[in-house]
Structures are given as structure tokens and as C-alpha cells.
C-alpha positions as CSV (number, residue, x, y, z in Angstrom):
1,M,-63.4,64.2,-142.8
2,P,-62.7,64.2,-138.7
3,H,-59.2,63.7,-137.6
4,S,-58.3,60.0,-136.1
5,D,-56.8,60.0,-132.7
6,S,-54.7,56.5,-131.5
7,T,-56.5,56.9,-128.6
8,A,-59.7,56.3,-128.4
9,A,-61.9,59.2,-127.4
10,G,-62.3,59.7,-123.3
11,E,-59.7,56.5,-123.2
12,P,-57.2,57.3,-120.4
13,E,-53.4,58.0,-121.4
14,S,-51.3,54.9,-120.3
15,A,-49.7,54.8,-117.2
16,E,-46.5,53.0,-118.6
17,Q,-44.8,55.6,-120.1
18,G,-41.6,56.7,-118.3
19,P,-40.5,59.3,-115.8
20,T,-40.3,62.5,-117.0
21,P,-35.8,63.0,-116.8
22,E,-35.0,65.1,-114.8
23,T,-32.2,67.8,-115.7
24,V,-29.0,66.8,-113.5
25,Q,-26.2,69.4,-112.6
26,I,-22.8,68.9,-112.8
27,E,-21.1,70.9,-110.2
28,P,-17.7,71.4,-111.9
29,G,-14.9,71.0,-109.6
30,L,-14.9,68.7,-106.5
31,A,-18.6,67.3,-105.1
32,P,-19.6,68.7,-102.5
33,R,-19.6,65.9,-100.5
34,V,-15.8,65.2,-101.3
35,R,-15.3,68.7,-100.9
36,R,-16.6,68.8,-97.6
37,I,-14.2,65.7,-96.6
38,V,-11.6,67.9,-97.9
39,F,-12.5,70.8,-95.7
40,I,-12.6,68.6,-92.9
41,V,-9.3,66.9,-93.1
42,V,-7.0,70.4,-93.9
43,G,-8.6,72.0,-91.5
44,S,-8.0,69.8,-88.1
45,A,-4.7,69.1,-89.6
46,A,-4.3,72.5,-89.2
47,A,-6.0,72.9,-86.0
48,A,-3.4,70.6,-84.8
49,A,-0.4,72.7,-86.2
50,L,-1.5,76.2,-85.4
51,A,-1.9,74.5,-81.8
52,L,2.0,72.9,-81.9
53,L,3.3,76.2,-83.4
54,I,1.8,78.1,-80.7
55,T,2.8,75.9,-77.9
56,A,6.8,76.0,-79.5
57,V,6.9,79.1,-79.3
58,W,5.1,80.2,-76.7
59,L,7.6,77.4,-74.2
60,G,10.4,79.1,-76.0
61,A,9.5,82.6,-75.0
62,T,8.1,82.2,-71.6
63,G,11.5,79.9,-70.6
64,L,13.8,82.3,-72.7
65,G,15.3,79.3,-74.7
66,A,16.0,77.1,-71.9
67,V,12.1,75.3,-72.2
68,G,11.0,73.1,-75.2
69,L,9.4,70.4,-76.6
70,L,11.3,67.6,-77.8
71,V,10.0,64.3,-79.7
72,G,12.0,61.6,-81.0
73,R,15.0,63.7,-82.4
74,F,12.8,67.1,-83.3
75,D,12.9,70.1,-81.1
76,S,11.1,72.9,-80.6
77,L,12.5,74.7,-83.6
78,A,12.3,71.8,-86.0
79,L,8.5,71.5,-84.7
80,A,7.7,74.6,-85.3
81,A,9.2,74.0,-88.5
82,V,7.0,71.4,-89.4
83,A,3.9,72.6,-88.3
84,A,4.5,76.1,-90.4
85,V,4.9,73.9,-93.7
86,T,1.5,71.8,-92.4
87,L,-0.3,75.1,-91.5
88,L,0.5,76.2,-95.2
89,S,0.0,73.0,-97.2
90,A,-3.6,73.2,-95.4
91,G,-4.3,76.3,-96.9
92,V,-3.3,75.5,-100.1
93,I,-5.2,72.4,-100.3
94,A,-7.8,74.1,-99.2
95,L,-7.6,77.0,-101.8
96,F,-7.7,74.8,-104.7
97,A,-10.7,73.1,-103.2
98,L,-12.7,76.2,-103.0
99,P,-15.3,76.3,-105.9
100,A,-14.3,79.3,-108.2
101,D,-15.3,80.4,-111.8
102,G,-15.4,83.4,-114.1
103,W,-13.4,86.4,-112.7
104,W,-13.5,84.4,-109.4
105,L,-11.5,81.9,-111.0
106,V,-9.1,84.8,-112.4
107,L,-8.3,86.2,-109.6
108,M,-7.7,82.8,-107.4
109,I,-5.1,81.3,-110.4
110,P,-2.4,83.6,-108.7
111,V,-3.1,83.6,-104.8
112,R,-3.0,80.0,-105.3
113,I,0.4,80.1,-107.1
114,V,1.8,82.3,-104.4
115,A,0.5,80.1,-101.9
116,A,1.6,77.0,-103.6
117,L,5.0,78.8,-103.5
118,A,5.5,80.0,-100.1
119,A,5.0,76.6,-98.8
120,L,7.2,75.4,-100.7
121,L,9.3,77.5,-99.5
122,T,8.9,77.3,-96.4
123,F,9.1,73.3,-97.0
124,L,12.8,73.7,-98.0
125,V,13.7,76.1,-94.9
126,A,12.1,73.4,-92.9
127,L,14.3,70.5,-94.5
128,L,17.8,72.9,-93.3
129,V,16.1,73.0,-89.8
130,C,15.6,69.9,-88.9
131,W,16.6,67.2,-91.7
132,D,20.4,66.6,-90.1
133,D,19.2,66.4,-86.7
134,S,20.4,63.5,-84.6
135,A,19.4,63.0,-80.4
136,T,21.8,60.9,-78.6
137,A,20.5,59.8,-75.0
138,L,23.4,60.0,-72.8
139,R,24.5,57.3,-70.7
140,V,26.4,55.9,-68.4
141,N,27.2,52.1,-68.1
142,G,24.9,51.9,-70.0
143,C,22.2,52.8,-67.6
144,E,19.8,56.1,-68.6
145,T,20.4,59.3,-66.9
146,G,17.5,61.0,-68.2
147,Y,19.6,63.7,-70.2
148,I,19.8,63.7,-74.3
149,V,22.2,65.8,-76.5
150,V,20.2,67.2,-79.8
151,E,23.4,68.1,-82.2
152,E,22.5,70.1,-85.3
153,S,25.4,71.5,-87.9
154,F,25.3,73.9,-90.7
155,L,28.1,73.3,-93.0
156,F,31.7,72.0,-90.9
157,S,29.7,73.9,-87.5
158,V,28.0,71.8,-85.2
159,R,26.2,73.0,-82.0
160,G,24.7,70.6,-79.8
161,D,22.0,71.5,-76.7
162,V,22.0,69.1,-74.0
163,Y,18.3,68.6,-72.2
164,R,17.2,67.0,-69.1
165,Q,14.3,65.9,-69.8
166,D,10.4,65.0,-68.4
167,G,8.6,63.4,-71.4
168,V,7.9,66.1,-74.5
169,I,9.5,69.2,-71.9
170,V,12.6,69.3,-71.9
171,H,14.7,71.7,-70.1
172,R,18.3,72.8,-71.5
173,M,21.5,72.3,-69.3
174,Q,24.1,72.8,-71.1
175,Q,25.9,73.0,-74.7
176,T,28.4,71.1,-76.9
177,S,30.2,72.0,-79.9
178,G,32.1,70.3,-82.5
179,D,34.1,70.8,-85.6
180,D,34.5,69.4,-89.2
181,A,30.4,68.8,-89.2
182,F,31.7,66.2,-86.7
183,R,29.1,65.2,-84.2
184,P,30.6,63.1,-81.0
185,F,27.1,62.2,-79.2
186,A,26.1,61.2,-82.4
187,N,29.2,58.8,-83.3
188,G,30.0,57.5,-79.6
189,A,32.6,59.5,-79.0
190,Y,32.2,60.6,-75.7
191,V,32.6,59.2,-72.5
192,T,30.6,59.1,-69.0
193,E,31.6,58.9,-65.0
194,R,29.3,59.3,-62.2
195,V,31.4,61.1,-59.8
196,G,28.8,61.4,-56.5
197,D,25.7,63.1,-57.1
198,S,27.4,64.6,-60.7
199,I,27.9,63.1,-64.0
200,H,31.1,64.1,-65.4
201,V,31.7,64.0,-69.4
202,W,34.3,63.9,-71.7
203,Y,33.9,64.1,-75.8
204,S,36.0,64.7,-78.4
205,M,35.4,67.8,-81.2
206,H,37.6,66.0,-84.1
207,S,37.2,62.9,-86.2
208,D,40.3,61.8,-86.1
209,A,40.8,61.1,-82.5
210,R,40.7,57.2,-81.7
211,F,40.3,57.6,-78.2
212,V,38.2,60.2,-75.6
213,S,41.0,61.4,-72.9
214,T,39.5,61.9,-69.2
215,D,42.7,63.8,-68.1
216,G,42.0,67.4,-67.0
217,E,38.2,69.0,-65.8
218,P,35.5,67.2,-67.9
219,A,33.8,69.1,-70.3
220,L,30.1,69.1,-68.7
221,T,29.3,68.1,-65.1
222,L,25.4,67.2,-65.0
223,P,23.4,66.3,-61.8
224,V,22.7,62.7,-60.9
225,R,18.6,63.0,-61.4
226,P,16.3,61.0,-58.8
227,G,15.2,57.6,-60.3
228,H,17.4,57.2,-63.5
229,G,20.5,54.7,-63.5
230,C,21.4,51.5,-62.6
């Protein structure tokens, strides 16, 4: 008995059959598009941080420590610390975004751990360097002088730098000090007076001083800057 087929002889197969499903390969980890975005972002951040770090180090080296950067209350050292943290953090993110499997994954695990610990350690050091800095603009009778004092403390000692500010570029003019972690300029314990072409500055090094004495020679003498003042 002849074999019966549900489709008549010579009749074409139905064209309404669904398309053959394609095999979709799902790549482990981040999708390629997301990974590209991550690399672009961390690459841009790393490039900016590297440029900032090179600029801060170059200015410090060529100016022998007398020329630097100042953005807000962050001087060259603090900016270099922030740039180093950003650079290492970008490297850590890139390492975690790299695809790895098999033996490559086994090798990448300790590398990622070491890189993350290095970034964490650098972050903690940066906190010690720039977390507690303060910047105070010197004024005479409420008028700008073009000078700014950046103070930083370590334990109970305080050191300050008096900068002549030109935008983000600063030139160190003189240094100040304080005792018992007291910052005289940040706490307003100073007096300024214009005498001719000079600005005289007196300040107290101790927090228990009720007033700042202007007897004797001034602690700082700075030249009056053209274009600054009332």
C-alpha cells in the first residue's frame, strides 16, 4: 500500500511557516555597547586626571615649590592627590570591565584585588592630604588684596602658605604657622593694615587669644597689588 503524505504530490510547501530561529549567543559580563561606554568614560576621566597630575608636578618642579595651582581650597598637592585617586579608580574600573574567562579570569582576580586595594590606599592618603585644608582670602577693610592663605594641619601643628593668586595659578609669597591645631586665618584671628605700598598682617597663633595685637613688627608684609583694593 503506497505511503500517504499529508501534502499532495507536486503541491508546494506552505509559505506561512515561521522563520527558523537563530541561535543568540549571550556574552558573559557587560554587553559590548555598555563596555565601550564604560571605556570611553573612564578613559576620558583618566586622561583629564593625568593632565592635571602632570601640570601640578610640572609647575611644582619648575617653580621650585613657589608656583602651583589653586582651585577653591585645593592646592597643587591636594589636586595631585585627587588626580592620582581618579587615575587609579579609572584603571580599576577598566580592569573589572575587561572580559575574562578561564585562565585569564584566574589571573585577573588577584590583579583586580591589588589594583582596588591600591586605589583605596591612595584615596585614604588623599583624604589626609586635602580633607581638612582651608583657604582664606586676605582683605583690608573688607576689600580684596589678591592674596589668599591656605592652611593645613597635621596633628597639632598648622602650616599655612600665603599665595599671590592669578586665576588658578598661584605664587607662594610667605608662610604662616599655628599651634594646637589652631588656624588663625580660617578663624579670623588676624588683622590687616595698608601702609603706603605695603600690606601689614598680624595674626595670633593661639586659640585663647582674645584679640590680635598690632604692637611690634607685623608677622607678614606683602606688596600692594595693582588693581586690588577699594
